[in-house]
N, C-alpha and C positions, 0 to 999 in steps of 0.2 A: 652212417648207419643206420639200414633201411630203415624206415619208419613202420609202415604195413609191409604185410606180408605176402595178402594177394589185392589188389585194386579191381571194381567190383562199376566200367563205367557205362549207363543208360542211357539209351539218346531215344527220347520221346518224341520221335519222328516229327516236324514240321508244329511243334510247342512253343510257339513264338509268346515272348509279355511285353508286348509295343512296338510299335516306329522308331528305327534306329532314323536319328538323324538326317540321314539322305538319300531317303525310301520313296519321296515325292520324287525324285531324278528315278526313281523303278516303276513309275506311276499307283506306289501306294502307300495312301493319306487316309491317316489315325487306326491307321490297321495295329489288329492287337487282339488274336488270337484265342487266349487263356481271359481273356476279360470278358471280349465277344459275347465265346460262351457260355463265359458263366450267365451273361444276358440275356441268353437265347434261350434258357430253361428254367421251371420254376424249381428246382430243387437241385444241390448239385451237390454232390455226399462225397467229400474226396479228404478221410479224419488223417489218414499217415502224411502226406500230403503239406496237409495243413500245418501239419505236429512238425513239419522239419519246413515251418514257415514259407509258405506260399505264397499264402495273405497278407503277410508282413513285408514280404517282397515286392509285388505286385496289386494293385485295387480286383481282388475274384467276390464278385459278387455270388453271396448264401454260404462265404470263406472264410468265417473273420478271421484277420491276423489273431498269436495268442499272444500271451506272456512272456512266456519262455521257448522260444523255438528250440529244437535240436539242432547241433552243426552250424555251418557256415551257412551267407546264402551272397546271393548279389545276381548279377547279370550283364552276360557278356558280349558283346557289342561283335558285327563283322570285320576285320581289315579290309579282306576279300574282293574283287569283284563279284557280285554274282548273286543269285537267293537258292542257289541249285542245291543237293543233296551232295555234290562229291562237291563241287568246292568246301561247305562249310564242314565235311567228314575231313577231309584233307586240311583242312586250317583249320580242325583240334588236335591234330596228331604234327601241327608243325608250319603246313606249308603257306605262304599267303600269294594266292592267286590275282595277279594280273591285268590277265585278259583272258576275258568272260566266253564258256563254250559257244557254238555254232550250236542256234536254234532254228528249225522251219518253220516257227507254230503257220508263221500268216503265208506262206507260200510252197509248202510241202517240199519233198525236195526235189532238187534237179531232176529231167531227163538223163542227161548224159547217166548220173550215176543212178536212177532205176533199170534205163536201156541191158549195164552193164551188172546186175543184180538178177536180172530175169535170165540176162544168158545165161551167168556162173549157177544159181541153182537151177536152171531147168521151171521156173513159175512164170508163170505171169501174174505180174504183179495188181490191186485193186485199192482203193481203200489212199493213202498220199495225203492228207490233210489231218489235222488236228481235231482229236474229242477223246472224251471219253472210252475207255475200255468198255463199257455197259451196251454203250448208243456200238461203236464203229461193228461189236459181235451180233447187235440186231441189227445192223443193216448189211452186214454182209457172212455175217456167220456162214446158213443156207445156204447162197452162194458159194462162198469156200467148199465147204463137203459136198456139191455136188459136180463144183470144177477141177478141184485141185488149184486154184486160183490161192496166191498168199496175201494176208490182208498184214498194211504196211501201215501206219502211221504215227503220228508223234503227238506233243502235247506243247506244252507251254516249258516243260525242260527241254536237255539238249540230249536229245532221244530220238533214238529211230529202231520201233515198237512192231515186232513181226506177230499174228499168231497165228496159229496153227492146229488146228484138233487134235488132240490126242488119240480118237482111233482115226478118222480119217487119214489127218495129213501126218502127221504119225508123230511121238518125242522125236527121236531119233534126228528123223528127217529136221524137225524145226529148227533142232540146235543147229545142225551140219549147214542152215541157211542164214542162220543168223552167225557163226561163224564166218563165212561169204560176206559175209555183210559186214564184220566189225573190222576186214583185212581193207574190207575200198574202201570203209571211211577214214583209215589211216590216213588219207590224203587231207593236206591244211583245209581245203576251199569244203571238203565234205566232214571236217572233225566231229561229231557228234562225241558227248564225254562216256555214252553208254547204249549199245546195242541191247534189246531188254527184246529176249523171247516169253511169249504170251500164251503158253495153250492152254486150252478149254474143251469143259463136256458138255453137252447138251443134244438135244436133237432137232429145235425148232427156236425160232423166233420170243425172245422173254423166259426162256430157261438155262440157255449157258448163260453158265460158267467159266471165271476163272480157275484152275486149278492150282498149288502152290509149287508146283515143276516150272516156275518161273526160272528163272538164271539171266539174270545179267552181266553181258561182259564190257567189264569197264575198258577204258583207257587205263596204261601203268600211270600212279604216282607221280610229278614231271621229279621228285627227289626225290633221297631217301627221307621217310616220315620219324616221330618216336614209336611205332612197332618196329621200324625196321630197329633203332637202336636195343631196341628190351629185344628181340628174338636171338637180336648180332651178341647178348651178352648171355645167351643161355637160356633167357629166362622165356616162360610161359604166354604165349598171345592166345587167348583163345575165343575165337569170334559164335557170334549168334544173331540169327538172322542174314543181313544182306552185306552186311558188315565184308565179308569176305569180294563180294561180287566190288563190290563200291573201289580196295584199298588189291583189284584183282592178285590178289594173294597177297600180295606182297607184307611180307613182317608177320605175317600169320602161320601161328603153329596148328593150330586146330577150326577148323569150321564144324560152325550145324547151320544148317537150314531149317526155316520158324516154317507151320505152315500159317499163324495167323501170329498177332502180337501178345495173346496172353498166352500160345504156344510156346513164344519166345521165352516170358516171364518162368513158364514152368521149365525150359531146359535152362535158364538160368540157376533158377531154385535148384538144380540134380547136379550142376555146377559146384556149386556149392558145399556139397556135399567130401567135393573133392579136393583130395591136401595140393596145392600145388604152389611157384610163388610165379608170380609176373602178376599180366591182365586178361580179364574177361571184358570183351566189346560188345556188347547190346546193342544194338538196334528196331526197335520196335515201330512198322510202316505201317500197318494200318492205319495208324492216328492219319498217317498223310493220306493214303493211296487210296481208302474206303470213305474216311469224312471232312478232310481240307479239299480234295480238288474237288468233291461231289457237293462240297456246300451244304453239309449237314450238319448243324453245330448241336444240333441233338445226339443224333450219332455220338461225334466227336463225346461230347459229356460222356456219354454213358463207357464207350469203350475206359474215357479217362477212370472212373466211379472200378469201372474192373481191372484196370491195372494196380489202379491200390490197393485194393486187397490182396493182390500178389505181393504188392509193396509190403505190407506190413508181415508179410511174410518172409519177404529180405530184410529186415530190419531186426526180427527177430533172430534172423540165422547166420547174423553177423560175428566176428568174432574179434576180437579187441583188437590184431592188428592185421582188421581188412577192413578197409574205407570206400564206401560209397560214393556215387558219382551222381547226380540227374541232370541232363540237358539238352538243348536237342542242335537242329544243324541246323536250320531256316522258322520261316513263320509260312501260314498257310488258314489267313483269315475265314473259314468258313461262313463271315458275314459276310464278307466279301462281292464285289464283282467280278468277272471272270471263270475263269477253275486255278490258275497259276499261283506258285510261292508266293511270300510275301515276304518283305524285307525288314525283317524286327531280330531286334533283342535277342537270347536269349538266358532260359535262364539257367546258372548253378548254387546245387544244392549237394551241400559235400558232407558227411557223418561217418563217427567211426567210434563203436561202444567206449571206446581209451578215449576219447576227447572229455576233457576238464573246463570245456568252454565251450561259447557259445557263439554267433551275433553274425553282425551284414558289413561283408565286406565292400570295399572302395568299389565301383565299377570299373569293368579292365577292358582292355581296348581293343583287343584278341580273342577267338575261341581257343586258339593257339594257347594258351597261360592254361589246357586242362594236357596235354601232352608233355607240355613242360613241368607241369608238376605231378604226371605220370613219370618222368623223367629224373627228377630229380628226387623223388623216394626211391628211387630201384639204384642211385647213381650211376646214372648210364649218362654217356654227353650226347645230346640233341643234335642229329647230321648239320653239315655247315648247312648254312645259306636258311635255313629254316629261323621262323621267329616265337614267338612268348615269352611270360615269363613266371616263373612257377611262384605260388601260392601256399606250397608245402610250410613254408615256416606259421604262415598266419594259422592254420588249422593247429587250434593248441587241444 
């Protein structure tokens, strides 16, 4: 018998809660996204996360443990190799990634790939290095507007990003070029996890702003996930934010693009007013894109405070047969060197108004316990080859 009619799984993108045992192998020493954010600010007000036991689960400055947190909590370890967005989300839904996606952080993309991309798109390529989105626009935005050249760059993630000015380059043209790049990078030697269209507006250096018309062209998941299992059984799988892109639409019944993390929470609140059976899967990307990669702990803390306000509204709207799960896909300690993600455990906070008890669960070995729990609730079989163990029976 199904325990919950609706499950809302919210991914606070990059909110790690301390280094994993193997983090030093990834160059990440003593990293702690949430802990170090809290130590970097004079005050930190997240009463709803506090009520759910975040301060009981992890040491957070300014956020004391509470006597009786609501719901259940634990930390999840990542079983897969890597610390990127796709690996984290795919593992959540049952996939065990043993081969990391290709990155071109130190070298840029090979000449053979760029030559083919230029020939197929008809645009000369500039950039070809690892950079932040704001840096690359300040450097090359004006040049692109004058010449029509295509800005290609990467990051510490497995991504090939293409910038195009919405008015001078054109959104349709940007998407066309990204589709060509996706096709070319299906070759094993060039196989990046995502091609990302990065449209922007503005007229000069210092004024360029990326728009919400970003589009990710991800690889298809290497196998079926919990999302496919739910959809195949006729259940709703409603995505908010970049979830649909991350899974290349696999297992998704409805996709909702978000303009920001605040907007993503507003969309979630609207979806809560609807009658459906299944999963609402939410990614809130600003924590990672705006604050983690840009090494801005104060901005990250303020974003978490905004999230917490809307979390309070979510908690109020939950029905007795709803389950809320809050988690993350990797870390991105904004106090650490460089601009890369950090290899960390992530939180698992679960709450329903119908719960009679609460407490801390044993630390889990994989993010995939989330997908296994969701599948267990809806009485669907996880696809062959997936990993993860359900904690549904522990949520009393």
